[in-house]
C-alpha positions as CSV (number, residue, x, y, z in Angstrom):
1,M,59.5,-3.8,68.7
2,I,61.6,-6.5,70.2
3,L,60.4,-5.7,73.8
4,N,56.9,-6.7,72.8
5,R,57.9,-10.0,71.3
6,L,59.8,-11.1,74.4
7,A,57.3,-9.7,76.9
8,F,56.8,-12.9,78.8
9,L,60.6,-13.2,79.6
10,P,60.4,-10.5,82.3
11,V,57.3,-12.1,83.8
12,A,59.2,-15.4,84.2
13,L,62.1,-13.4,85.7
14,L,59.7,-11.6,88.0
15,M,58.4,-14.9,89.3
16,A,61.9,-16.2,89.9
17,T,63.2,-13.0,91.6
18,S,60.2,-12.6,93.8
19,L,60.5,-16.3,94.9
20,F,64.2,-15.8,95.5
21,L,63.5,-12.7,97.6
22,L,61.0,-14.7,99.7
23,L,63.5,-17.6,100.3
24,S,67.0,-16.1,100.2
25,Q,69.2,-16.0,103.2
26,D,72.3,-14.4,101.5
27,W,72.0,-10.6,101.5
28,R,74.3,-10.0,98.5
29,R,72.2,-12.2,96.2
30,F,69.1,-10.7,97.8
31,F,70.0,-7.2,96.5
32,I,71.0,-8.6,93.1
33,A,67.5,-10.1,92.9
34,I,66.0,-6.7,93.7
35,A,68.1,-5.1,90.9
36,V,66.9,-7.7,88.4
37,Q,63.3,-7.3,89.6
38,Y,63.5,-3.5,88.9
39,L,65.0,-4.2,85.5
40,C,62.0,-6.4,84.6
41,V,59.6,-3.7,85.9
42,F,61.4,-1.2,83.6
43,W,61.0,-3.7,80.7
44,L,57.2,-4.1,81.3
45,V,56.6,-0.4,81.8
46,A,58.6,0.5,78.7
47,L,55.9,-1.4,76.7
48,V,53.5,1.4,77.3
49,W,55.6,4.4,78.4
50,P,58.4,6.2,76.6
51,V,61.7,4.6,77.4
52,G,63.0,7.7,79.1
53,L,60.1,7.9,81.5
54,A,60.2,4.1,82.1
55,A,63.9,4.4,82.9
56,V,62.9,6.4,86.1
57,K,61.6,3.1,87.5
58,L,64.9,1.4,86.8
59,V,67.1,4.1,88.2
60,V,64.9,4.6,91.3
61,G,64.7,0.8,91.9
62,W,68.5,0.5,91.7
63,M,68.9,3.5,94.1
64,C,66.6,1.8,96.5
65,A,68.6,-1.4,96.4
66,A,71.8,0.6,96.8
67,V,70.4,2.5,99.9
68,L,69.2,-0.7,101.5
69,G,72.4,-2.6,100.7
70,A,74.6,0.1,102.0
71,S,72.9,0.0,105.4
72,Q,73.0,-3.8,105.7
73,I,75.0,-4.6,108.8
74,E,74.2,-8.3,109.4
75,T,75.8,-11.1,107.5
76,D,72.7,-13.0,106.7
77,L,69.0,-12.6,106.4
78,E,67.9,-15.5,108.5
79,D,64.4,-15.0,109.9
80,Q,63.5,-17.1,112.9
81,S,59.8,-17.2,112.2
82,L,60.1,-19.8,109.4
83,V,63.2,-22.0,109.7
84,G,64.1,-25.4,108.4
85,S,62.9,-27.4,105.4
86,S,59.3,-27.3,106.5
87,G,59.3,-23.5,106.5
88,W,60.9,-23.4,103.0
89,L,58.3,-26.0,101.8
90,F,55.5,-23.9,103.2
91,M,56.8,-20.7,101.5
92,L,57.1,-22.6,98.2
93,V,53.6,-23.9,98.4
94,A,52.3,-20.4,99.3
95,A,54.1,-18.9,96.3
96,G,52.6,-21.6,94.1
97,V,49.1,-20.7,95.4
98,V,49.8,-17.0,94.7
99,W,50.9,-17.8,91.1
100,L,47.9,-20.0,90.6
101,V,45.5,-17.3,91.8
102,V,47.3,-14.7,89.6
103,F,47.0,-16.8,86.4
104,S,43.4,-17.6,87.3
105,V,42.1,-14.1,87.8
106,S,44.3,-12.2,85.3
107,S,42.0,-12.7,82.3
108,T,39.0,-11.5,84.4
109,L,40.9,-8.4,85.5
110,Q,41.7,-7.5,81.9
111,D,38.1,-6.5,81.5
112,W,38.7,-3.7,84.1
113,I,42.3,-2.8,83.3
114,P,43.2,-2.7,79.6
115,A,46.7,-4.2,80.1
116,S,48.3,-6.8,77.9
117,S,48.7,-10.3,79.3
118,P,52.4,-10.0,80.2
119,M,51.8,-6.7,82.1
120,M,48.8,-8.1,83.9
121,F,50.7,-11.2,84.9
122,G,53.8,-9.3,86.0
123,G,51.9,-6.7,88.0
124,L,49.7,-9.3,89.8
125,V,52.7,-11.6,90.5
126,L,54.5,-8.7,92.2
127,I,51.5,-7.6,94.1
128,G,50.8,-11.2,95.3
129,M,54.4,-12.0,96.2
130,G,54.8,-8.6,97.9
131,L,51.8,-9.4,100.1
132,L,53.2,-12.9,100.8
133,Q,56.6,-11.4,101.8
134,L,54.8,-9.0,104.1
135,G,52.9,-11.8,105.7
136,M,55.7,-14.3,106.1
137,H,58.5,-12.2,107.6
138,N,59.0,-9.7,110.4
139,N,62.6,-8.6,109.6
140,P,62.5,-4.9,108.8
141,L,64.5,-5.3,105.6
142,R,62.2,-8.0,104.3
143,V,59.1,-6.0,105.2
144,I,60.4,-3.0,103.3
145,V,61.3,-5.1,100.3
146,G,57.8,-6.7,100.4
147,L,56.4,-3.2,100.3
148,L,58.6,-2.2,97.4
149,T,57.6,-5.3,95.6
150,L,54.0,-4.6,96.1
151,I,54.3,-1.0,94.9
152,S,56.3,-2.2,91.8
153,G,53.4,-4.4,90.9
154,F,51.0,-1.5,91.3
155,E,53.3,0.7,89.2
156,I,53.2,-1.9,86.3
157,L,49.4,-1.9,86.3
158,Y,49.0,1.8,86.8
159,A,51.4,2.5,83.9
160,V,48.7,1.2,81.6
161,I,46.1,3.7,82.9
162,E,48.2,6.8,83.5
163,N,51.2,8.2,81.5
164,S,52.2,11.1,83.8
165,V,55.5,12.5,84.7
166,L,54.1,13.8,88.0
167,V,52.8,10.4,89.0
168,A,56.1,8.7,88.1
169,G,57.9,11.2,90.3
170,L,55.5,10.7,93.2
171,L,55.9,6.9,93.0
172,A,59.7,7.3,92.8
173,L,59.5,9.5,95.9
174,I,57.5,6.8,97.7
175,N,60.0,4.1,96.7
176,L,63.0,6.2,97.9
177,G,61.2,7.1,101.1
178,L,60.5,3.5,101.9
179,S,64.1,2.5,101.2
180,L,65.4,5.3,103.5
181,I,63.0,4.1,106.3
182,G,64.2,0.6,105.7
183,S,67.8,1.6,106.0
184,Y,67.1,3.5,109.2
185,L,65.3,0.5,110.7
186,Q,68.3,-1.7,109.9
187,V,70.8,0.5,111.5
188,Y,68.8,1.7,114.5
189,S,68.4,-0.7,117.4
190,P,66.3,-0.1,120.5
191,E,69.1,-1.5,122.7
192,E,71.3,1.4,121.7
193,A,68.6,4.0,122.3
194,N,67.8,2.7,125.8
195,P,71.0,1.7,127.6
196,E,70.5,0.1,130.9
């Protein structure tokens, strides 16, 4: 199957999109990166699941991106916690450390999780970059996207262990719930709730 022969291509795309999600300030490109990330998740999950069941990951991911994108009211994603070239350099070095750790421990973890190398790399990259996004930013949109990235990595690794329609539905419900919470947090502002 052609998906198996090109399995390291989605891993490279996952590394690129997760880094772009960490650094991006343009919200339109930010949501395109989320869509590409879910396409890569679909590709990796389709290596072990039937394509119809793996397509649930793709459709739900794109729905999450659409819900979050529809509620985006600001013009940029600038976060004041890490600004300037030193903040970008710090995030690049942190992403490099995450990738180094992932490539160092993935072969050891294959003793516990019987995943192929591309699936192990892809899942661990998303888990590590999701945790990094959660730790670096305090913007509600970026926090929700960090959680979605973290869960996507878990879904890739869990797909190797369990092939269940019920689990796929439950994970889809969690993803959609997180995106709805994220869209609510983007639209809601405490100043409007407590006028002075």
